[in-house]
C-alpha positions as CSV (number, residue, x, y, z in Angstrom):
1,M,112.0,136.5,114.3
2,P,114.8,134.9,112.3
3,E,113.9,133.0,109.1
4,K,114.0,129.2,109.3
5,F,115.7,127.5,106.3
6,T,115.5,123.9,105.3
7,T,117.8,121.9,103.1
8,Y,116.4,121.5,99.6
9,N,116.4,117.9,98.3
10,P,115.9,117.9,94.4
11,A,115.1,114.1,94.6
12,E,111.7,115.1,96.1
13,D,110.8,116.9,92.9
14,L,111.5,114.0,90.6
15,G,108.2,112.2,90.8
16,S,107.7,111.5,87.1
17,D,109.7,110.0,84.3
18,E,109.3,113.4,82.5
19,A,110.8,115.3,85.4
20,I,113.7,112.8,85.5
21,A,114.2,113.1,81.7
22,I,114.3,116.9,81.9
23,F,116.6,116.9,84.9
24,M,119.1,114.5,83.3
25,A,118.9,116.3,79.9
26,E,119.9,119.6,81.7
27,A,122.7,117.8,83.5
28,F,124.1,116.3,80.2
29,Q,124.0,119.8,78.6
30,T,126.6,121.0,81.2
31,S,129.2,118.5,79.9
32,D,130.5,118.4,83.5
33,A,131.2,114.7,84.4
34,G,131.0,115.4,88.1
35,Y,127.7,117.2,87.8
36,I,126.2,114.5,85.6
37,A,127.3,111.8,88.1
38,H,125.8,113.8,91.0
39,A,122.6,114.2,89.0
40,L,122.4,110.4,88.5
41,G,122.8,110.0,92.2
42,V,119.9,112.4,92.8
43,V,117.7,110.4,90.4
44,A,118.7,107.1,92.0
45,R,117.7,108.5,95.4
46,A,114.4,109.6,94.0
47,K,113.7,106.1,92.6
48,G,115.0,104.4,95.8
49,M,118.7,103.6,96.2
50,A,117.8,100.1,97.6
51,Q,115.9,99.3,94.4
52,I,118.7,100.6,92.2
53,A,121.2,98.5,94.2
54,G,119.1,95.4,93.7
55,Q,118.8,96.0,90.0
56,T,122.5,96.7,89.4
57,G,124.0,94.2,91.8
58,L,125.9,97.0,93.5
59,S,125.7,97.8,97.2
60,R,123.8,100.9,98.4
61,E,127.0,102.1,100.1
62,Q,128.9,101.9,96.8
63,L,126.2,103.7,95.0
64,Y,126.0,106.5,97.6
65,R,129.8,106.8,97.5
66,S,130.1,106.7,93.7
67,F,127.4,109.3,93.0
68,S,128.2,111.7,95.8
69,E,129.5,115.2,95.1
70,K,133.1,113.8,95.5
71,G,132.4,110.5,93.8
72,N,133.9,109.3,90.6
73,P,131.9,106.4,89.3
74,T,133.3,104.1,86.6
75,L,131.6,104.0,83.2
76,K,130.4,100.5,84.0
77,T,128.7,101.6,87.2
78,T,127.3,104.7,85.5
79,L,125.8,102.6,82.6
80,A,124.4,100.1,85.1
81,V,122.6,102.8,87.1
82,M,121.4,104.5,83.9
83,N,120.0,101.2,82.7
84,A,118.2,100.6,86.0
85,L,116.8,104.1,85.9
86,G,115.6,103.8,82.4
87,V,117.8,106.6,81.2
88,Q,119.6,106.2,77.9
89,L,122.9,107.6,76.7
90,T,122.9,108.5,73.1
91,A,125.3,110.2,70.7
92,K,124.3,113.0,68.4
93,I,126.1,115.3,66.0
94,P,126.5,118.7,67.4
95,T,124.6,121.6,65.9
96,A,126.5,123.9,63.5
97,A,126.6,126.6,66.1
98,R,128.5,124.3,68.5
99,W,130.6,122.3,66.0
100,K,134.2,123.4,66.0
101,G,135.6,120.7,63.8
102,P,137.5,117.6,64.7
103,R,139.5,117.8,67.9
104,F,142.5,116.2,66.3
105,I,143.9,115.9,62.8
106,A,145.2,112.5,61.6
107,R,148.4,112.7,59.7
108,C,148.7,110.2,57.0
109,P,152.0,109.7,55.0
110,H,151.6,110.9,51.5
111,P,152.8,108.5,48.7
């Protein structure tokens, strides 16, 4: 008898704030903007896209489109959804192992 497979929906496993925090922390560690946006979409589906739409003032359709695998949400949309989800974006100094120095060197004229 052939095996029967079902589609896995990660949103079904995000039932607690702790699970959401771990899921998003792992997404942020990838530094992949597309993956992070998709992960936010997964979390929004877990919380209820209609609820997120109501809190952000955006339409459900816009949210689904923006946070799909091919979506490209604006920073404004991303921050609005993160706020509605209770997810914060913070900056931190990289650890010594990851720090490679500044990405650019400012050139100042010498007197």
